[in-house]
C-alpha distance (Angstrom), angle and dihedral (degrees) to the residues before:
residue distance angle dihedral
X1 . . .
X2 3.65 . .
X3 3.70 112.6 .
X4 3.79 125.1 -175.1
X5 3.79 98.6 -163.1
X6 3.78 88.0 169.9
X7 3.76 100.0 52.2
X8 3.82 108.7 28.5
X9 3.79 135.7 51.2
X10 3.80 124.8 -170.8
X11 3.81 96.4 -94.4
X12 3.79 92.1 53.5
X13 3.77 96.6 -104.9
X14 3.72 116.2 142.2
X15 3.86 113.4 -118.0
X16 3.83 116.2 -141.8
X17 3.79 115.0 -106.3
X18 3.79 111.3 -82.6
X19 3.82 92.8 23.2
X20 3.76 121.5 112.8
X21 3.87 132.9 -155.1
X22 3.78 113.5 -158.9
X23 3.81 93.2 -163.8
X24 3.83 91.5 47.6
X25 3.76 91.9 51.1
X26 3.76 96.5 47.4
X27 3.83 95.2 45.8
X28 3.78 101.4 37.8
X29 3.77 97.5 36.4
X30 3.68 95.4 48.4
X31 3.79 93.0 49.3
X32 3.82 93.0 46.8
X33 3.80 99.4 39.5
X34 3.76 120.7 22.5
X35 3.78 89.3 45.4
X36 3.73 92.5 68.7
X37 3.80 96.7 27.1
X38 3.84 89.0 62.1
X39 3.81 92.3 44.3
X40 3.83 99.4 44.5
X41 3.74 125.5 79.7
X42 3.78 91.0 102.8
X43 3.75 123.7 -173.5
X44 3.79 134.9 -143.5
X45 3.76 126.7 -110.1
X46 3.75 85.9 -92.9
X47 3.78 132.3 43.2
X48 3.83 132.8 -118.9
X49 3.82 82.8 -68.9
X50 3.80 83.2 68.6
X51 3.75 93.4 48.1
X52 3.79 103.0 -99.9
X53 3.77 118.7 57.2
X54 3.75 119.6 -167.6
X55 3.80 103.9 -54.4
X56 3.85 125.6 76.6
X57 3.86 112.8 -158.1
X58 3.82 111.4 -111.5
X59 3.80 97.3 14.0
X60 3.86 101.3 94.5
X61 3.82 100.9 64.2
X62 3.82 125.4 82.4
X63 3.72 141.2 165.9
X64 3.82 109.8 -70.8
X65 3.78 92.4 8.9
X66 3.81 92.6 157.3
X67 3.80 97.9 49.0
X68 3.82 123.7 98.8
X69 3.90 119.0 -173.1
X70 3.75 116.5 -113.0
X71 3.84 94.2 -141.8
X72 3.86 133.7 54.2
X73 3.79 114.8 -85.9
X74 3.82 138.6 152.6
X75 3.84 125.7 -139.1
X76 3.78 136.9 -178.9
X77 3.74 126.4 -157.3
X78 3.81 139.2 -169.0
X79 3.74 121.2 -161.7
X80 3.81 132.5 -177.8
X81 3.80 121.0 -162.7
X82 3.75 129.0 -177.0
X83 3.81 126.8 -175.4
X84 3.79 126.9 173.8
X85 3.63 105.9 -171.7
X86 3.83 144.6 153.9
X87 3.81 146.5 -178.6
X88 3.78 111.4 -135.7
X89 3.76 123.4 -106.8
X90 3.86 92.1 -110.5
X91 3.82 89.2 69.3
X92 3.82 124.4 72.5
X93 3.82 113.4 -135.8
X94 3.87 127.3 -165.0
X95 3.81 110.9 -129.7
X96 3.77 135.0 154.7
X97 3.83 90.5 -2.9
X98 3.81 89.5 -57.4
X99 3.79 137.3 91.9
X100 3.78 120.4 -113.5
X101 3.74 130.0 -166.2
X102 3.80 94.8 -129.1
X103 3.78 129.7 -36.4
X104 3.83 138.2 -136.1
X105 3.76 120.1 -153.9
X106 3.82 131.3 171.3
X107 3.81 108.9 -166.5
X108 3.79 132.2 -171.5
X109 3.79 123.6 -169.6
X110 3.81 128.6 -169.6
X111 3.88 112.2 -170.7
X112 3.81 127.7 -172.3
X113 3.77 113.8 -164.8
X114 3.78 136.1 -172.3
X115 3.84 122.9 -163.5
X116 3.79 128.8 -175.8
X117 3.87 121.8 -166.9
X118 3.80 108.1 -153.4
X119 3.81 101.0 -170.1
X120 3.74 133.1 -109.9
X121 3.83 145.9 -66.0
X122 3.78 132.7 -179.4
X123 3.85 93.2 4.4
X124 3.78 92.9 -52.6
X125 3.80 128.7 106.9
X126 3.79 122.8 -149.0
X127 3.76 138.8 -153.0
X128 3.83 142.0 160.5
X129 3.80 137.8 -165.2
X130 3.75 152.1 168.5
X131 3.79 135.0 -137.1
X132 3.84 127.6 -154.4
X133 3.81 111.7 -162.1
X134 3.73 129.9 -166.1
X135 3.87 118.7 -161.1
X136 3.73 137.6 -161.1
X137 3.73 119.5 -175.4
X138 3.81 142.0 156.2
X139 3.83 119.6 -156.9
X140 3.70 125.1 -161.2
X141 3.84 118.1 -170.9
X142 3.83 136.5 173.2
X143 3.82 103.0 -132.7
X144 3.76 127.9 -174.6
X145 3.79 111.6 -113.6
X146 3.74 112.4 -174.3
X147 3.71 107.3 -47.1
X148 3.82 93.4 -27.0
X149 3.81 137.0 67.8
X150 3.72 127.2 -116.6
X151 3.77 134.5 -173.2
X152 3.86 114.9 -131.0
X153 3.80 134.4 172.8
X154 3.79 137.8 -154.6
X155 3.78 134.5 -174.4
X156 3.84 133.4 -154.6
X157 3.80 131.2 -174.2
X158 3.79 119.1 171.6
X159 3.80 146.7 91.9
X160 3.81 111.8 -44.6
X161 3.82 127.0 -144.0
X162 3.79 114.0 -59.3
X163 3.83 119.6 -110.1
X164 3.83 122.3 -144.1
X165 3.75 131.8 -165.9
X166 3.82 106.9 -171.5
X167 3.82 95.1 173.8
X168 3.78 139.7 15.7
X169 3.80 116.4 178.1
X170 3.79 120.3 -169.0
X171 3.85 129.8 -169.8
X172 3.87 126.6 -169.2
X173 3.79 113.7 -144.8
X174 3.79 88.5 -178.6
X175 3.75 140.4 -27.6
X176 3.89 88.8 -76.8
X177 3.83 102.5 32.4
X178 3.80 121.6 66.4
X179 3.84 139.4 162.4
X180 3.82 133.0 -166.8
X181 3.79 130.6 -172.5
X182 3.77 124.0 -165.3
X183 3.83 141.4 178.8
X184 3.75 116.5 -145.5
X185 3.75 137.9 169.4
X186 3.82 142.8 -168.2
X187 3.83 117.5 -136.5
X188 3.80 118.3 -154.0
X189 3.81 93.9 -121.2
X190 3.81 98.7 135.2
X191 3.80 122.7 93.5
X192 3.75 112.2 -90.8
X193 3.87 129.5 -164.6
X194 3.84 113.8 -171.9
X195 3.95 88.9 -155.7
X196 3.75 95.2 51.4
X197 3.75 125.1 94.7
X198 3.87 89.9 -150.5
X199 3.81 122.1 39.9
X200 3.76 129.1 163.5
X201 3.88 91.3 -125.7
X202 3.76 138.9 50.0
X203 3.83 90.9 -141.8
X204 3.75 94.7 -131.8
X205 3.75 140.9 90.4
X206 3.85 113.5 -112.5
X207 3.84 122.5 -164.4
X208 3.83 116.9 -157.9
X209 3.81 121.7 -170.2
X210 3.80 108.9 -173.5
X211 3.81 141.4 -178.8
X212 3.81 127.6 -161.6
X213 3.81 130.4 -169.1
X214 3.80 128.9 -167.4
X215 3.81 126.0 -168.2
X216 3.80 118.1 -171.9
X217 3.84 126.5 -160.1
X218 3.80 101.0 -171.6
X219 3.76 94.7 176.4
X220 3.85 90.6 68.5
X221 3.80 98.2 25.6
X222 3.81 90.7 -114.8
X223 3.83 128.8 147.3
X224 3.78 130.8 -170.8
X225 3.80 124.5 -167.5
X226 3.73 133.6 -178.3
X227 3.82 127.0 -174.1
X228 3.79 121.6 -173.2
X229 3.83 125.2 178.8
X230 3.81 146.8 163.1
X231 3.77 126.6 -138.2
X232 3.83 121.1 -154.6
X233 3.80 116.5 -170.2
X234 3.76 131.5 -160.5
X235 3.74 121.1 -140.3
X236 3.85 120.7 -79.0
X237 3.77 94.4 -126.7
X238 3.82 92.6 -164.7
X239 3.86 92.7 62.7
X240 3.83 100.6 18.7
X241 3.75 88.3 -124.1
X242 3.83 119.4 146.4
X243 3.84 118.4 -168.0
X244 3.76 115.8 -143.8
X245 3.79 118.6 -124.4
X246 3.79 117.4 -78.7
X247 3.83 128.2 -146.1
X248 3.86 116.1 -152.7
X249 3.74 128.3 -167.1
X250 3.82 124.5 179.5
X251 3.80 127.9 178.2
X252 3.79 130.9 -168.1
X253 3.77 132.7 -176.6
X254 3.84 117.9 -173.2
X255 3.82 134.9 -179.1
X256 3.86 110.9 -148.0
X257 3.81 125.3 -155.4
X258 3.77 130.4 -157.0
X259 3.80 93.9 -111.6
X260 3.83 88.5 65.0
X261 3.79 97.6 -102.3
X262 3.80 121.4 126.6
X263 3.85 132.8 -173.9
X264 3.75 129.4 -169.6
X265 3.69 151.9 127.9
X266 3.78 134.2 -89.3
X267 3.86 129.1 -157.0
X268 3.75 126.8 -179.6
X269 3.77 143.6 170.8
X270 3.79 139.0 -170.1
X271 3.80 116.6 -156.8
X272 3.78 122.5 -173.1
X273 3.80 113.9 -136.1
X274 3.76 102.5 -149.2
X275 3.83 139.2 -23.5
X276 3.76 127.5 -48.4
X277 3.79 113.9 -117.7
X278 3.84 136.1 -143.4
X279 3.82 133.9 73.8
X280 3.84 96.8 -64.6
X281 3.83 93.2 43.2
X282 3.78 91.7 50.1
X283 3.79 91.2 53.6
X284 3.84 87.3 57.4
X285 3.80 96.0 44.0
X286 3.81 94.0 -106.9
X287 3.83 97.7 -45.3
X288 3.81 91.6 -119.9
X289 3.74 115.2 -173.1
X290 3.81 148.0 -177.0
X291 3.80 139.9 173.8
X292 3.76 145.4 -176.7
X293 3.82 129.6 -150.1
X294 3.82 133.8 -174.3
X295 3.80 133.0 -180.0
X296 3.81 148.9 126.7
X297 3.79 132.6 -75.9
X298 3.75 134.7 -160.7
X299 3.87 122.4 -161.3
X300 3.84 135.4 -173.9
X301 3.81 131.0 -170.0
X302 3.78 130.5 -172.8
X303 3.85 140.0 137.9
X304 3.81 134.9 -115.7
X305 3.79 110.7 -126.1
X306 3.74 88.1 -12.5
X307 3.81 91.7 -73.6
X308 3.82 114.0 71.4
X309 3.83 117.0 62.7
X310 3.80 115.1 -132.2
X311 3.78 121.1 -170.4
X312 3.79 135.2 179.3
X313 3.70 136.1 178.8
X314 3.85 141.9 178.9
X315 3.73 126.4 -161.7
X316 3.81 139.1 176.9
X317 3.78 114.2 -160.9
X318 3.81 110.7 171.4
X319 3.83 122.0 -172.6
X320 3.76 113.7 -96.8
X321 3.81 96.9 -174.9
X322 3.81 134.9 -2.2
X323 3.74 141.0 177.8
X324 3.82 120.8 -170.3
X325 3.78 89.6 -14.4
X326 3.73 134.1 97.2
X327 3.84 112.6 -83.2
X328 3.81 113.2 -149.1
X329 3.81 129.4 179.3
X330 3.83 89.5 -179.5
X331 3.83 101.4 60.7
X332 3.79 103.5 145.0
X333 3.86 131.9 160.7
X334 3.83 129.1 -175.4
X335 3.81 120.9 -172.7
X336 3.79 137.3 -175.0
X337 3.92 127.5 -173.6
X338 3.72 137.8 -174.4
X339 3.86 124.7 -168.5
X340 3.81 128.4 -163.4
């Protein structure tokens, strides 16, 4: 998901600064950006009823997010995400069908993704993909026991819910302006225990329509990306908790260099569109939440034997402000991708 439209073309030849290869941008950028953009709006080991839901602010936008390759190609990606977040003890949090006075939850995700670009028709280019996530998390909550409070912890480590991207459709307004729309969904394939604080599943279906836009400024080696999406949840039948729809918006600006390096900044927000519903949510007046995160990103693009694009990135996107959502100062994501 990290395209260096200014520095790389598809054959591996370096382009002079200020020059631009449309074919290079479409192929390399699609493989190195939309692949992970479509596959990443990851969730925690607990749902919005646990204070997070599936999206993490600042994690769904990548370099070249709106660019879909015009020719068939396959790409594989590995991502590692770590979040160490909490909601303070002054706030009640619905979790596992109960109410907790605050929670603490380090979470580590490892995601393996596969993307296939099929080609184009009618001016549009199409792709689809699948992501297999593995999660480790440890949740500590302060639960009310009788008339007193007690701190309790739970740990989970297993395959998380599968993420599917049946369709990605991209359109190129010009060599420097691109848009891509996708439909994605989470399936509740992970193991879920309604009595556990930590489970490797959210026990609901989540449908995620998303649109991404990329604007390139080759003369200055600049790239701007925006990814906006909606998340619609079905009811967690085990706890009778229904998460309200979420709106996500992530923005990235990156300066690319001829040596393949890139540096930039990422900003993201998650806004809940309405109140949650269900017995636990009603006790907390809908548990409506929002957050905002901001931080730096580093990218690198190269090729193996001058043929196969390889991309890597590292970002740190700590929470700046949060209400009824997990606050994390250690929100880190590292990615690596190979296309062939």
